[in-house]
C-alpha positions in Angstrom: 254.8 14.7 96.3 252.9 12.8 98.9 249.6 14.7 98.2 246.4 12.7 98.4 244.8 11.8 95.2 241.5 13.4 94.5 239.3 10.2 94.7 240.9 9.4 98.1 240.4 12.9 99.4 236.8 12.9 98.2 236.2 9.5 99.9 237.7 10.8 103.1 235.4 13.9 103.0 232.3 11.7 102.3 233.2 9.5 105.2 233.6 12.5 107.5 230.4 14.0 106.3 228.6 10.7 106.9 230.1 10.4 110.4 229.2 14.1 111.1 225.6 13.3 110.0 225.4 10.3 112.3 226.8 12.3 115.2 224.3 15.1 114.5 221.5 12.5 114.4 222.6 11.1 117.8 222.7 14.6 119.2 219.2 15.4 117.9 218.0 12.1 119.4 219.6 12.9 122.7 218.1 16.4 122.6 214.6 15.0 122.0 215.1 12.6 124.9 216.3 15.3 127.2 213.2 17.5 126.3 210.9 14.5 126.9 212.5 14.0 130.3 212.3 17.6 131.2 208.6 17.7 130.3 208.1 14.6 132.4 210.0 16.2 135.3 207.9 19.3 135.0 204.7 17.2 135.0 205.9 15.3 138.1 206.7 18.5 139.9 203.3 19.9 139.1 201.7 16.6 140.3 203.8 16.7 143.5 202.7 20.3 144.2 199.1 19.4 143.7 199.4 16.4 146.0 201.1 18.6 148.6 198.3 21.1 148.4 195.7 18.3 148.8 197.6 16.9 151.8 197.7 20.3 153.5 193.9 20.7 152.9 193.4 17.3 154.5 195.5 18.3 157.5 193.4 21.5 157.8 190.2 19.6 157.5 191.4 17.1 160.2 192.4 20.0 162.5 188.9 21.4 162.8 187.4 18.2 164.3 190.4 17.9 166.7 189.8 21.4 167.9 186.1 20.7 168.3 186.7 17.5 170.1 189.1 19.2 172.5 186.5 21.9 173.2 183.8 19.3 173.8 186.1 17.4 176.2 186.8 20.5 178.1 183.1 21.2 178.4 182.5 17.6 179.5 185.1 17.8 182.2 183.6 21.1 183.4 180.1 19.6 183.5 181.4 16.5 185.4 183.1 18.8 187.9 179.9 20.8 188.3 177.9 17.6 188.8 180.3 16.4 191.5 180.1 19.7 193.3 176.3 19.7 193.2 176.2 16.1 194.4 178.5 17.0 197.3 176.3 20.0 198.2 173.1 18.0 198.1 174.4 15.1 200.1 175.4 17.3 203.0 
């Protein structure tokens, strides 16, 4: 008849089940790895965002002295101009 014998059929089924279990284990391992990598990615993104905020704070902090220095320089040049005018007036 060409039908498989029961022991051969059972052996084939066991082999398939074993292969299925191995493949399932591989998939579970891959899923766990993927979850670990996603967690790491989320952690890195959070760290990057924190670093970006810190960088922006440093830029803001640096901007204040620059503005103050610019204002002081303007005052200085005005004082120098006033001094020069006064010297010119007194020397006449």
